[in-house]
C-alpha positions as CSV (number, residue, x, y, z in Angstrom):
1,M,0.0,0.0,0.0
2,M,1.1,3.5,-0.7
3,P,1.5,5.9,2.3
4,S,-1.4,8.4,2.4
5,W,-3.2,6.5,-0.3
6,Q,-6.6,7.7,1.0
7,S,-5.6,11.2,-0.2
8,C,-3.8,10.3,-3.4
9,P,-4.3,12.6,-6.5
10,V,-6.3,11.7,-9.6
11,W,-3.8,10.2,-12.0
12,E,-3.8,10.3,-15.8
13,D,-3.7,7.1,-17.9
14,D,0.0,7.5,-18.6
15,Q,0.7,7.9,-14.9
16,W,-1.2,4.7,-14.2
17,D,0.8,2.9,-16.8
18,T,4.1,4.1,-15.2
19,L,3.0,2.9,-11.7
20,I,2.0,-0.5,-13.0
21,S,5.2,-0.9,-15.0
22,I,7.3,-0.4,-11.9
23,G,5.4,-3.0,-10.0
24,L,3.7,-0.8,-7.5
25,F,0.5,-2.8,-7.5
26,E,2.0,-6.3,-7.7
27,T,1.1,-7.3,-4.1
28,G,-2.1,-5.4,-3.7
29,Y,-4.1,-2.2,-3.4
30,G,-6.8,-0.8,-1.3
31,V,-10.3,0.3,-2.4
32,L,-11.5,3.4,-0.6
33,L,-15.2,3.0,0.0
34,K,-16.5,6.4,-0.9
35,N,-20.1,5.9,-2.2
36,L,-19.6,2.1,-1.7
37,L,-20.9,-0.4,0.9
38,V,-19.0,-3.7,1.3
39,I,-20.3,-6.6,3.3
40,D,-17.1,-8.1,4.8
41,V,-17.6,-11.7,5.8
42,D,-14.9,-13.0,8.2
43,A,-15.0,-16.8,8.5
44,R,-12.6,-16.8,11.4
45,N,-15.1,-15.0,13.7
46,G,-18.3,-16.8,12.9
47,G,-19.0,-14.7,9.8
48,V,-20.1,-17.5,7.5
49,E,-23.0,-18.5,9.8
50,S,-24.0,-14.8,10.2
51,Y,-23.8,-14.3,6.5
52,E,-26.2,-17.2,6.0
53,R,-28.6,-15.6,8.5
54,L,-28.3,-12.3,6.7
55,V,-29.1,-13.9,3.3
56,K,-32.3,-15.4,4.9
57,D,-33.2,-11.9,6.2
58,I,-32.3,-10.0,3.1
59,P,-32.1,-12.4,0.1
60,E,-31.5,-9.4,-2.3
61,I,-27.8,-9.2,-1.2
62,M,-27.2,-12.4,-3.2
63,G,-27.5,-10.2,-6.3
64,A,-24.4,-8.2,-5.5
65,G,-22.7,-7.0,-8.8
66,L,-19.2,-7.8,-7.5
67,I,-18.3,-10.6,-5.0
68,V,-14.7,-11.2,-4.1
69,E,-13.4,-14.3,-2.3
70,T,-10.7,-13.0,0.1
71,G,-7.3,-14.5,0.5
72,S,-8.0,-15.7,4.1
73,G,-10.3,-18.5,2.7
74,G,-12.9,-20.5,4.6
75,G,-15.8,-18.7,3.1
76,S,-14.6,-15.1,3.8
77,K,-15.8,-12.7,1.1
78,H,-16.5,-9.1,0.1
79,L,-19.9,-8.1,-1.5
80,Y,-19.9,-4.7,-3.1
81,F,-22.9,-2.3,-3.4
82,S,-23.2,1.4,-4.3
83,I,-24.7,3.9,-1.9
84,S,-25.3,7.6,-1.5
85,S,-22.3,9.4,0.1
86,N,-24.5,11.0,2.8
87,V,-26.1,7.8,4.1
88,P,-24.9,7.3,7.7
89,L,-24.5,3.5,8.4
90,R,-23.2,1.6,11.3
91,V,-20.3,-0.8,10.9
92,K,-21.6,-3.8,13.0
93,H,-24.9,-5.3,13.8
94,P,-25.4,-7.6,16.9
95,R,-27.4,-10.1,14.9
96,Y,-24.5,-10.8,12.5
97,P,-21.2,-11.3,14.5
98,G,-18.2,-11.7,12.2
99,V,-19.7,-9.6,9.5
100,D,-18.7,-5.9,9.1
101,F,-20.5,-3.4,6.9
102,K,-17.8,-1.0,5.6
103,S,-18.4,2.3,3.9
104,G,-17.3,5.9,3.9
105,S,-13.7,6.4,4.9
106,S,-13.1,2.6,5.4
107,F,-11.3,0.5,2.8
108,V,-10.9,-3.1,1.8
109,V,-8.2,-4.9,-0.1
110,G,-9.1,-5.0,-3.8
111,P,-9.5,-8.1,-6.0
112,G,-6.3,-9.2,-7.6
113,S,-4.3,-8.4,-4.4
114,F,-2.6,-11.1,-2.4
115,H,-3.3,-12.0,1.2
116,K,-0.3,-12.5,3.6
117,S,-0.9,-16.2,3.3
118,G,-0.1,-15.9,-0.5
119,N,-3.6,-16.6,-1.6
120,P,-5.2,-14.1,-4.0
121,Y,-8.3,-11.9,-3.6
122,R,-10.4,-13.3,-6.5
123,A,-13.5,-11.8,-8.1
124,V,-16.0,-14.7,-8.4
125,V,-19.0,-12.7,-9.5
126,G,-19.0,-9.7,-11.7
127,D,-16.6,-6.8,-11.9
128,P,-16.4,-3.1,-10.7
129,F,-18.7,-2.0,-13.5
130,S,-21.4,-4.3,-12.4
131,I,-21.8,-2.9,-8.9
132,G,-25.4,-2.0,-8.2
133,A,-27.3,-0.1,-5.6
134,A,-27.6,-1.6,-2.1
135,P,-31.0,-3.2,-1.3
136,K,-33.3,-0.8,0.6
137,A,-33.8,-3.4,3.3
138,L,-30.0,-3.5,3.9
139,I,-29.8,0.3,4.1
140,D,-32.8,0.4,6.5
141,L,-31.1,-2.3,8.7
142,L,-27.8,-0.4,8.9
143,R,-29.0,3.3,8.9
144,R,-27.9,5.3,11.9
145,P,-30.9,7.5,12.9
146,D,-30.8,11.3,12.9
147,A,-27.3,11.5,11.5
148,H,-25.8,13.2,8.5
149,R,-22.7,11.9,6.7
150,T,-20.1,14.6,5.9
151,S,-16.4,14.8,5.8
152,L,-13.5,16.4,7.7
153,S,-9.9,16.5,6.5
154,G,-10.7,13.8,3.9
155,E,-12.4,11.4,6.4
156,Q,-16.1,10.8,6.2
157,I,-17.9,11.1,9.6
158,D,-21.5,11.1,10.9
159,V,-23.0,14.0,12.8
160,T,-26.4,14.5,14.4
161,D,-28.6,17.6,14.6
162,N,-27.7,17.7,18.3
163,D,-24.0,17.6,17.5
164,L,-24.4,20.5,15.1
165,A,-26.5,22.5,17.7
166,D,-23.7,21.9,20.3
167,M,-21.1,23.2,17.9
168,V,-22.9,26.4,17.0
169,K,-23.7,27.1,20.6
170,A,-20.0,27.8,21.2
171,I,-20.0,30.5,18.4
172,D,-21.1,34.0,19.2
173,P,-24.4,34.6,17.2
174,D,-23.4,38.3,17.0
175,C,-20.2,37.4,15.1
176,G,-19.3,39.2,11.9
177,H,-21.9,39.1,9.0
178,D,-19.7,36.9,6.8
179,E,-19.1,34.4,9.5
180,W,-22.8,34.3,10.4
181,I,-23.6,33.6,6.7
182,R,-20.9,30.9,6.4
183,V,-22.2,29.1,9.5
184,G,-25.7,29.0,7.9
185,M,-24.2,27.8,4.6
186,A,-22.3,25.0,6.4
187,L,-25.4,23.9,8.2
188,H,-27.3,23.8,5.0
189,E,-24.6,21.8,3.2
190,V,-24.2,19.2,6.0
191,T,-28.0,18.7,6.6
192,N,-29.0,18.8,3.0
193,G,-31.2,21.7,3.7
194,T,-33.0,20.2,6.7
195,G,-31.1,22.1,9.4
196,F,-32.9,25.5,9.3
197,D,-34.1,25.3,12.9
198,I,-30.5,24.8,14.2
199,W,-29.4,28.1,12.4
200,N,-32.6,29.9,13.4
201,Q,-32.5,28.9,17.1
202,W,-28.8,29.9,17.4
203,S,-29.3,33.2,15.6
204,R,-32.2,34.2,17.8
205,K,-29.9,34.3,20.8
206,G,-28.0,37.3,19.3
207,K,-28.8,41.0,19.4
208,K,-28.5,41.2,15.6
209,Y,-31.2,38.6,14.9
210,P,-33.0,39.9,11.7
211,G,-36.1,37.8,12.1
212,H,-37.4,34.4,10.8
213,D,-38.5,35.6,7.3
214,V,-35.0,37.0,6.6
215,L,-33.3,33.8,7.7
216,D,-35.8,31.8,5.7
217,R,-35.0,33.7,2.4
218,R,-31.3,33.4,3.1
219,W,-31.6,29.7,3.8
220,H,-33.2,28.9,0.5
221,S,-30.7,31.0,-1.4
222,F,-27.9,28.7,0.0
223,G,-29.1,25.8,-2.0
224,K,-28.7,27.8,-5.2
225,S,-25.3,29.3,-4.5
226,A,-22.3,28.2,-6.5
227,T,-20.2,28.8,-3.4
228,R,-20.0,25.7,-1.2
229,V,-19.2,25.9,2.5
230,G,-18.9,22.6,4.3
231,Y,-18.5,21.0,7.7
232,G,-14.8,21.9,7.9
233,T,-15.6,25.6,8.1
234,L,-18.1,25.0,10.9
235,H,-15.7,22.8,12.8
236,K,-13.0,25.5,12.5
237,Y,-15.3,28.3,13.9
238,A,-16.6,26.1,16.7
239,T,-13.1,25.0,17.8
240,Q,-11.8,28.5,17.7
241,S,-14.7,29.5,20.0
242,G,-13.8,26.8,22.6
243,W,-16.0,23.9,21.5
244,Q,-14.4,20.4,22.2
245,E,-15.2,17.5,19.9
246,P,-17.1,14.8,21.8
247,V,-15.5,11.4,22.1
248,T,-17.5,8.7,20.2
249,F,-17.0,5.1,19.2
250,D,-18.5,2.7,16.7
251,Y,-21.4,1.0,18.5
252,D,-21.9,-2.7,17.9
253,G,-25.4,-2.9,19.3
254,S,-24.5,-4.9,22.4
255,D,-25.7,-4.0,25.8
256,A,-23.3,-2.5,28.4
257,P,-22.4,-4.7,31.4
258,D,-24.1,-4.0,34.6
259,D,-20.9,-2.8,36.2
260,E,-20.0,-0.2,33.6
261,P,-18.4,2.7,35.5
262,A,-20.9,5.4,36.2
263,P,-20.0,9.0,35.2
264,P,-18.5,11.0,38.1
265,K,-20.8,13.0,40.3
266,A,-21.0,16.7,39.8
267,R,-18.5,18.6,42.1
268,H,-21.3,20.4,43.9
269,Q,-23.0,17.1,44.6
270,M,-19.8,15.7,46.0
271,W,-19.4,18.8,48.2
272,L,-22.9,18.4,49.6
273,D,-22.4,14.7,50.3
274,T,-19.2,15.5,52.2
275,L,-20.9,18.3,54.2
276,L,-23.8,16.0,55.2
277,E,-21.5,13.1,56.2
278,S,-20.8,12.8,59.9
279,R,-17.2,12.8,61.2
280,L,-17.6,9.2,62.5
281,E,-18.9,8.0,59.2
282,R,-15.9,9.5,57.4
283,V,-13.4,7.9,59.8
284,Q,-15.3,4.5,59.5
285,R,-15.2,4.8,55.8
286,M,-11.5,5.5,55.7
287,A,-10.8,2.7,58.2
288,A,-12.8,0.3,55.9
289,Q,-10.8,1.4,52.9
290,P,-11.0,-1.2,50.1
291,W,-7.8,-2.4,48.5
292,V,-6.9,-3.7,45.1
293,I,-3.8,-5.3,46.5
294,T,-4.1,-5.4,50.3
295,D,-1.9,-2.8,52.1
296,I,-0.2,-2.0,48.7
297,I,-2.6,-0.4,46.2
298,P,-5.7,1.3,47.6
299,A,-8.9,1.0,45.5
300,G,-9.4,4.2,43.6
301,G,-6.1,5.7,44.9
302,V,-3.3,7.5,43.2
303,V,0.0,5.6,43.7
304,S,3.5,6.3,42.5
305,L,6.3,3.8,41.9
306,V,9.4,5.9,42.3
307,G,13.0,4.8,41.6
308,G,16.3,5.5,39.8
309,S,16.9,4.7,36.2
310,G,17.4,1.0,35.6
311,V,16.3,-0.1,39.1
312,G,13.4,-2.2,37.7
313,K,10.4,0.0,38.1
314,S,8.5,-1.3,35.1
315,F,9.2,-5.0,36.1
316,I,7.6,-4.3,39.5
317,A,4.7,-2.4,37.8
318,V,4.0,-5.3,35.4
319,D,4.3,-7.8,38.3
320,M,1.6,-5.9,40.2
321,A,-0.6,-5.4,37.1
322,C,-0.4,-9.1,36.2
323,S,-1.4,-10.1,39.8
324,I,-4.4,-7.8,39.7
325,A,-5.4,-9.0,36.3
326,S,-5.1,-12.7,37.1
327,G,-6.2,-12.6,40.8
328,L,-3.0,-14.2,42.1
329,E,-1.6,-12.9,45.4
330,W,1.2,-10.4,45.2
331,H,4.1,-11.7,47.3
332,G,2.0,-12.5,50.3
333,H,-0.5,-9.7,49.8
334,N,-4.0,-10.7,48.7
335,V,-5.6,-9.2,45.6
336,D,-8.9,-8.1,47.1
337,N,-10.4,-6.7,43.9
338,P,-9.1,-8.6,40.8
339,G,-10.1,-7.2,37.4
340,S,-8.8,-5.6,34.3
341,V,-5.7,-3.4,34.2
342,V,-4.7,-0.9,31.5
343,Y,-1.0,-0.3,31.0
344,V,-0.2,2.9,29.2
345,A,3.2,2.0,27.8
346,A,4.4,5.4,26.9
347,E,8.1,4.4,27.4
348,G,9.4,1.2,25.9
349,G,6.0,-0.1,24.9
350,G,7.2,-3.2,23.0
351,G,9.2,-4.5,25.9
352,I,6.2,-4.5,28.3
353,D,4.4,-7.3,26.3
354,K,7.6,-9.4,26.6
355,R,7.6,-8.9,30.4
356,V,3.9,-9.9,30.6
357,L,4.5,-13.1,28.7
358,A,7.5,-14.0,30.9
359,W,5.4,-13.4,34.0
360,A,2.6,-15.5,32.6
361,Q,5.0,-18.4,31.8
362,K,6.5,-18.2,35.3
363,H,3.1,-18.5,36.8
364,G,1.9,-21.4,34.6
365,M,-0.2,-19.4,32.1
366,D,-0.1,-18.7,28.4
367,D,-1.0,-15.0,28.8
368,V,-2.7,-12.4,31.1
369,P,-5.7,-11.5,28.9
370,Q,-7.2,-9.0,31.4
371,L,-4.1,-6.8,31.1
372,H,-4.7,-4.4,28.2
373,M,-1.9,-2.4,26.6
374,L,-2.1,1.2,25.3
375,L,1.0,1.6,23.2
376,D,1.1,5.4,22.9
377,A,2.0,8.5,25.0
378,P,-1.2,10.5,25.7
379,I,-0.5,13.9,27.2
380,I,-2.3,13.7,30.6
381,D,-1.6,17.3,31.6
382,D,-3.6,18.3,28.5
383,E,-7.3,18.5,29.4
384,K,-8.5,17.3,26.0
385,D,-6.1,14.3,25.9
386,A,-6.9,13.3,29.5
387,L,-10.6,13.4,28.7
388,L,-10.0,11.4,25.5
389,V,-8.1,8.7,27.5
390,A,-10.8,8.6,30.2
391,E,-13.6,8.2,27.6
392,T,-11.7,5.6,25.6
393,L,-11.1,3.5,28.7
394,A,-14.7,3.9,29.8
395,E,-15.7,2.5,26.4
396,L,-13.1,-0.3,26.8
397,S,-14.7,-1.1,30.2
398,R,-18.1,-1.4,28.5
399,R,-16.7,-4.0,26.0
400,I,-14.7,-6.2,28.3
401,P,-16.0,-8.7,30.9
402,Q,-14.0,-7.4,34.0
403,P,-14.1,-3.9,35.3
404,I,-10.9,-1.8,35.2
405,R,-9.2,-1.8,38.6
406,M,-6.0,0.1,37.8
407,V,-4.5,2.2,35.1
408,V,-0.7,2.3,34.9
409,L,1.1,5.4,33.4
410,D,4.6,4.5,32.5
411,T,6.3,7.0,32.9
412,L,5.3,10.4,34.2
413,N,7.8,12.1,32.0
414,R,6.4,10.6,28.8
415,V,2.7,11.5,29.5
416,M,3.5,15.1,30.5
417,Q,4.3,18.0,28.2
418,G,4.9,20.6,31.0
419,E,8.0,21.1,33.1
420,E,8.3,18.6,35.9
421,N,9.7,21.3,38.3
422,S,6.7,23.5,37.7
423,A,4.0,23.2,40.4
424,T,1.5,24.6,37.9
425,A,2.4,22.0,35.3
426,M,2.4,19.2,37.9
427,A,-1.0,20.3,39.1
428,A,-2.3,20.1,35.5
429,L,-1.0,16.5,35.3
430,M,-2.7,15.5,38.5
431,R,-6.0,17.1,37.3
432,G,-5.7,14.8,34.2
433,V,-5.0,11.8,36.5
434,E,-8.1,12.7,38.5
435,T,-10.2,12.9,35.3
436,I,-9.2,9.3,34.6
437,R,-9.6,8.1,38.2
438,Q,-13.1,9.6,38.6
439,R,-14.4,8.5,35.2
440,L,-13.4,4.8,35.8
441,G,-13.5,4.6,39.6
442,C,-10.1,2.9,39.6
443,A,-6.6,3.2,41.0
444,V,-4.0,5.1,39.0
445,Q,-0.4,4.1,39.3
446,I,2.3,6.5,38.0
447,I,5.8,5.4,37.4
448,H,8.3,8.1,38.0
449,H,12.1,8.7,38.4
450,T,13.9,9.8,41.5
451,G,15.8,13.1,41.4
452,H,19.2,13.4,39.8
453,G,21.0,14.4,43.0
454,D,18.6,13.0,45.6
455,Q,17.8,9.4,44.9
456,Q,15.5,9.2,47.9
457,R,12.7,11.4,46.5
458,A,10.7,11.8,43.3
459,R,12.1,14.1,40.6
460,G,10.4,17.5,40.0
461,S,7.9,19.6,41.9
462,S,6.8,18.5,45.4
463,A,3.2,19.1,44.3
464,F,3.4,15.6,42.8
465,F,4.2,14.0,46.2
466,A,1.6,16.1,47.9
467,A,-1.2,14.8,45.6
468,L,-0.4,11.1,46.1
469,D,-2.4,8.7,48.3
470,S,0.7,6.4,48.4
471,E,4.3,6.4,47.3
472,I,6.4,3.3,46.9
473,T,10.1,3.9,46.5
474,I,12.2,1.2,44.8
475,K,15.9,0.8,45.4
476,Q,18.5,-1.8,44.4
477,T,20.0,-3.5,47.4
478,G,22.0,-6.3,45.6
479,T,22.6,-8.0,42.3
480,M,19.1,-8.3,40.8
481,V,17.6,-7.6,44.2
482,V,15.2,-4.7,44.9
483,E,13.5,-3.3,48.0
484,L,10.1,-1.6,48.0
485,E,9.6,0.9,50.8
486,N,6.3,2.7,51.4
487,T,7.5,6.3,51.7
488,K,4.0,7.8,51.9
489,S,0.7,6.3,52.9
490,K,-1.9,9.0,53.4
491,D,-4.8,7.1,55.0
492,S,-3.3,3.8,56.3
493,E,-0.3,2.3,58.0
494,A,2.8,2.0,55.8
495,F,3.5,-1.6,54.7
496,D,6.7,-3.4,55.7
497,P,9.5,-3.3,53.2
498,V,9.1,-5.9,50.4
499,R,12.3,-7.4,49.0
500,L,12.2,-9.1,45.6
501,K,14.6,-11.1,43.4
502,L,14.5,-10.5,39.7
503,D,14.8,-13.9,38.0
504,K,15.7,-14.3,34.3
505,V,13.0,-16.2,32.3
506,T,13.4,-17.5,28.8
507,I,10.1,-17.1,26.9
508,S,9.0,-20.3,25.2
509,G,8.6,-20.3,21.5
510,V,9.9,-16.7,21.0
511,N,13.2,-16.0,19.3
512,D,14.8,-12.8,17.9
513,R,15.6,-12.3,14.2
514,H,18.9,-14.2,14.7
515,G,17.2,-17.2,16.3
516,R,18.4,-16.4,19.8
517,P,15.9,-17.0,22.7
518,V,14.1,-13.9,24.1
519,T,14.3,-13.4,27.9
520,S,12.9,-11.1,30.5
521,L,12.9,-10.6,34.3
522,V,10.2,-11.6,36.7
523,P,10.2,-10.6,40.4
524,R,9.8,-13.4,43.0
525,T,9.7,-13.4,46.8
526,M,13.1,-13.9,48.4
527,S,13.7,-16.5,51.0
528,M,14.9,-15.4,54.4
529,I,18.4,-16.7,53.5
530,E,18.4,-14.6,50.3
531,E,17.2,-11.6,52.3
532,G,20.0,-12.0,54.8
533,V,22.6,-11.9,52.0
534,A,20.9,-9.0,50.3
535,L,20.8,-7.0,53.6
536,G,24.5,-7.8,54.4
537,E,23.5,-9.8,57.4
538,M,25.3,-12.9,56.2
539,T,27.9,-13.9,53.6
540,E,27.1,-16.1,50.6
541,D,28.9,-19.0,52.3
542,E,26.8,-18.6,55.3
543,A,23.7,-18.5,53.2
544,A,24.8,-21.6,51.3
545,M,25.3,-23.3,54.7
546,L,21.8,-22.6,55.8
547,D,20.4,-23.6,52.5
548,I,22.2,-27.0,52.7
549,I,20.8,-27.6,56.2
550,E,17.3,-26.8,55.0
551,Q,17.7,-29.3,52.0
552,I,19.0,-32.1,54.3
553,G,15.5,-31.9,55.8
554,V,16.0,-33.3,59.3
555,A,15.6,-31.4,62.6
556,K,19.2,-31.9,63.8
557,P,21.5,-32.8,60.9
558,Y,24.9,-34.3,61.6
559,D,28.2,-32.3,61.2
560,D,29.5,-34.9,58.7
561,D,26.4,-34.6,56.4
562,I,26.6,-30.8,56.4
563,R,30.3,-30.7,55.8
564,S,30.1,-33.2,52.9
565,A,27.4,-31.2,51.1
566,F,29.2,-27.9,51.8
567,Y,32.5,-29.1,50.5
568,E,30.7,-30.3,47.3
569,E,29.1,-26.8,46.9
570,L,32.5,-25.1,47.1
571,G,33.9,-27.0,44.1
572,E,37.6,-27.2,43.3
573,L,39.0,-25.3,46.3
574,S,41.7,-27.1,48.3
575,Q,40.7,-29.2,51.3
576,R,42.3,-26.7,53.6
577,Q,40.4,-23.8,52.1
578,K,37.1,-25.7,52.3
579,S,37.8,-26.6,56.0
580,E,38.5,-22.9,56.8
581,K,35.3,-21.7,55.0
582,Y,33.3,-24.3,56.8
583,R,34.6,-23.4,60.2
584,K,34.1,-19.7,59.7
585,S,30.5,-20.1,58.4
586,I,29.5,-22.4,61.3
587,D,31.0,-20.0,63.9
588,A,29.5,-16.9,62.2
589,L,26.0,-18.4,62.1
590,I,26.2,-19.5,65.7
591,K,27.4,-16.0,66.7
592,K,24.5,-14.4,64.8
593,G,22.0,-16.6,66.4
594,R,20.9,-18.4,63.2
595,L,22.4,-21.8,64.2
596,Y,23.2,-23.5,67.5
597,R,24.7,-26.9,68.6
598,D,22.2,-29.4,69.8
599,G,23.7,-32.7,71.0
600,K,26.4,-35.0,69.5
601,A,26.6,-37.8,67.1
602,P,27.9,-41.3,68.3
603,N,31.3,-40.3,66.9
604,G,31.3,-37.3,69.2
605,K,30.9,-34.7,66.5
606,P,28.1,-32.0,67.0
607,R,24.6,-31.9,65.6
608,F,23.1,-28.5,64.7
609,R,19.7,-26.9,64.7
610,V,18.5,-23.8,62.8
611,N,17.2,-21.1,65.1
C-alpha cells in the first residue's frame, strides 16, 4: 500500500501505466469505499454462519454485482454495493457477528491483491462496472438514525442535529456578518437543507437577529449558490470558540455490562455529600478502605512507583498489574479486587508485552488477557487528551468482561508536556489523572524517576508527592535484588519493606531475528536466607550453609552430612580452604543466632539446629 493512499491525487492514464510498469500494485491495493458499501464476511469470527442468516433476512444481497473471495479463505468474502455518500451507516450489527458493513472512509483490499498467506483476492461474481445499488432493506437495517454523513480532512464522519447544535452554541451569534452567513451555509450543506431550525435557534440568541423571514430567504438561497461551505468551516469556527469535539465510538449494538463505570458525580453534589456526612462516618469509611492489593494499592487511589533509572520499576509495575489482572496474590498480599488493568506503555512499549509473557509463563499461564496495553503516549496534563483517555477507557470497560481496577502510566515524564519542576504543570497533570480516576472509579499508578541528586525522592515539583495517596520507592539492594519501601501512605499504615529477586525467564517459542531466545525478568519473593545476604546480614557462604541444612530436611543434621554437602558446593578449592570456610561459616551463624549446637553424634561430632 502507498502511504497516504486515501488522499492520493487523480492520475492520468500514462501515470497509471508508469506505476503499473514499476510493479507498485503487484502485491495489492486498497479500495476506498466512498459511495460504496461492502459486506465483509470474516470466516474466522463466525462470519459464515452470520452471512447465511443475513441472506435469509435480506435475500437481495445475493444479487451483488461484485463478489470477491478474500485470501484468508474458509468462506470469507466481500460483497460490493453502491450507496449515496451522505447515508450514515453503522459498521456492525449484533445479529451478525463476524460480518462488518464497511463504507465511507473505510477501505478493503481489492481483487487481484494477495493475502499475507499468499492466496489471491479473487472476483468470483461480476466486476467493478457491475456494482449496483444496495438493497433498501439493507440500508434500513444499517441506517444510523438522525445522523448526517459529511467529511472532515478527507475522512467521512457522521454528525447528528444535536452535534451541530452543540457546535454552533459555542459560536457568538453576534459574530461578523460573513461568519454568520458561512455558519448557515455550512449547516445547509451538512444537513442537505433540513437544518434550518438549528441556524434559526442559534441566531435568535444574538442581538442582531434579523427575524425568521429574513433567515428563511437566506436559507433557501444557500441551495442555489455556487459557493459551497462545508463541515470543515463550521468545525473551525466552533473549535476557535472553545468547542471540544465529543469522544465517540462505533457502537456494535450490544448492551453495556451492569458494572460499567458510572459518570462521576458533579462537584457540587460531592461537596454536599461530604458536608452531610458525619465525622464518625468519614473515619469509619477511611478505616474500611477497600484495596486492590491489600496494604499496597488502595482501591481508587493514586499511587506512584518511584526509583532511579534501571532499578526495575516497570518490572515491578508489570508484576503488580499481572497479579491484579489474574487474581493471584502479590508476594504474600491478597488481591482483594481482581479485574482488568490498563497499562499505558508510553516508554518502551514493545518491551512490556515481553515482560507480561514472561510473567505468565513463570506462573503457569499462556497470557494475562485482562491486562490491556495502550502503546502510545497520551498527554495527561492536557485537558483534552486526559478526557480522551478517560472516555476511551470507559468505552473499553463497556466492552470487556472485567471492570478496570487500575491504570498504569509509564512513565510520568512521557505522559506530561509541562516542566516537571513547575508546580503549575504538575497540578495540571494531577487534574488529568483525577479525570481518569473519577471516570473509571479505579486506582492510577504513576511510574516516576527519582531526582538526579537526591535518589530518595521523586524528581520534580513537590506538588506531585503532595497529591499522592501512596508512594512506593524502589531501590536496588544487591545484584538483581530490589527493596520496595512505602515512603507515603496517606490514610493507612505503611506496609513493611518488600524485598524481591528478579529472575531471568526464557520465553518459550519466541526468538529474535537471529534465532536467539528472548528473555525477560520476573520478580519473586526472596527466601529469608536470600534476604539475609541482600541485607548484608550474612555472607554467601553462610547463606549456602543454611540452604544446605534446609535441604537435608532433618531437625538436627549431623556435622559430617553438612560438611560433605558444603564441600561439594565449594567445588575445586583445596581441602584446607574448604575446611576454613566451613569453620568460619558455622562459627558466624552461631554467633549471629541463626544456628546452634544441639547434641552430639555417636562419633562425638556435634549436631546442629537452625534457630
